[in-house]
N, C-alpha and C positions, 0 to 999 in steps of 0.2 A: 388390658394394658392398650393405648392407643399408639398407633405409630405415627411418627414423626416425619413428615414431611415439608422440605424446603420448598417453597418457591422462588422459581427464577424466572426471570423475564427476560425474555428475548429478544433483541430488538436489533431489526436489519430493513435493509433495504437496495433495491436493484438500482446500480446507476450506470446508466451507457455512457460511450466512450464521448459521445457530443454534451455530455451535463457538463457543464462548469463551475467551479468552486472558486470561490478566493480565500486566499493565503487564510483571512478568520476562521472562513466556513472549514476547509479540510482541516485545520486544527482544532475546531470545535469537533467534527465528525471523530479524527483521532483520540481525543482529549490530551492534545500534546499544546505546549506551550510553541509561538511562531519561532523562537531562536532553534528549537528540533527540526523543524519544517526546511530553517532555511539552510540549515547543515546538512540537510537531506538533499536540498537543492545543490548545494557546494560540492557537495559530494557526485553527483550525477544521477543517485538514485531517481530524484524525479527534475523530468525538464520540463517547465510550465512554461505557457506561452506569455509572454507581455517582459518589458525590460526591468523594470524594479519590482517589490515584493509590494508593493500599494498598485499594480497593475497586473499583476500574476493570475492565470489563469489555470485552474487544475480539472483534468478529466476525469471521471471514473476510474480510472488505468492508475491515474495517479494515487487515487485517493488508498485501493490495492494496495499497490506500490507502498506507500508509506504508511499502511497498517503491518505489513508482513515485516517491516524492518524495524520498525517498532517494538514488533511482537519479539523478534529476535532479539534485539539490545534487551530488553528487560525479562522475557522468559529465561533465554539462553544466556544471557552476559556478553553478546556479540557486541563488537566494537563499532563503531560506524563501516568503517574501511569493509568488515569481512561483512556484514548485512548487504553492503553494497555487493560484493562478492557473492554473496550466497545469489541474492536476486538475478546479477547478470545470468550466474550458473541455471538458474532456474528459468528463465527464459530461451538459453539456450534449449534447455531439455525438451521444453513445450514446442518450439521451433522444429526439434528432430523429430519428436512425435507426430506433429502436422504432417510433415515432411512422410516418415514411413507411412503414417495412415493414407497418405496419398498414393503412394506408391504399392501401396496395399489394395487399393481400389475398395475400399469400405467405407 
């Protein structure tokens, strides 16, 4: 009997905070429509530089946040406001962990 193996292609890349992405690039990286990214901006999940969608510049941090928000929506059925709240709580948790780490001196 021959074993069945499923090949999975894993694609990833490292983005620094200084990386700049346009609206089209972040849409492509997230496999999302522009209106979904615009909704994330309107909800305050993403805060790009620039005054209009044509001039928006997103960072690697924005890409990470967009992917988390979209996964919460797609995988768990969380609405946009819930995804924004979850990201806010995750940010707070990271901040508290960093503060605790600093206090412990490690």
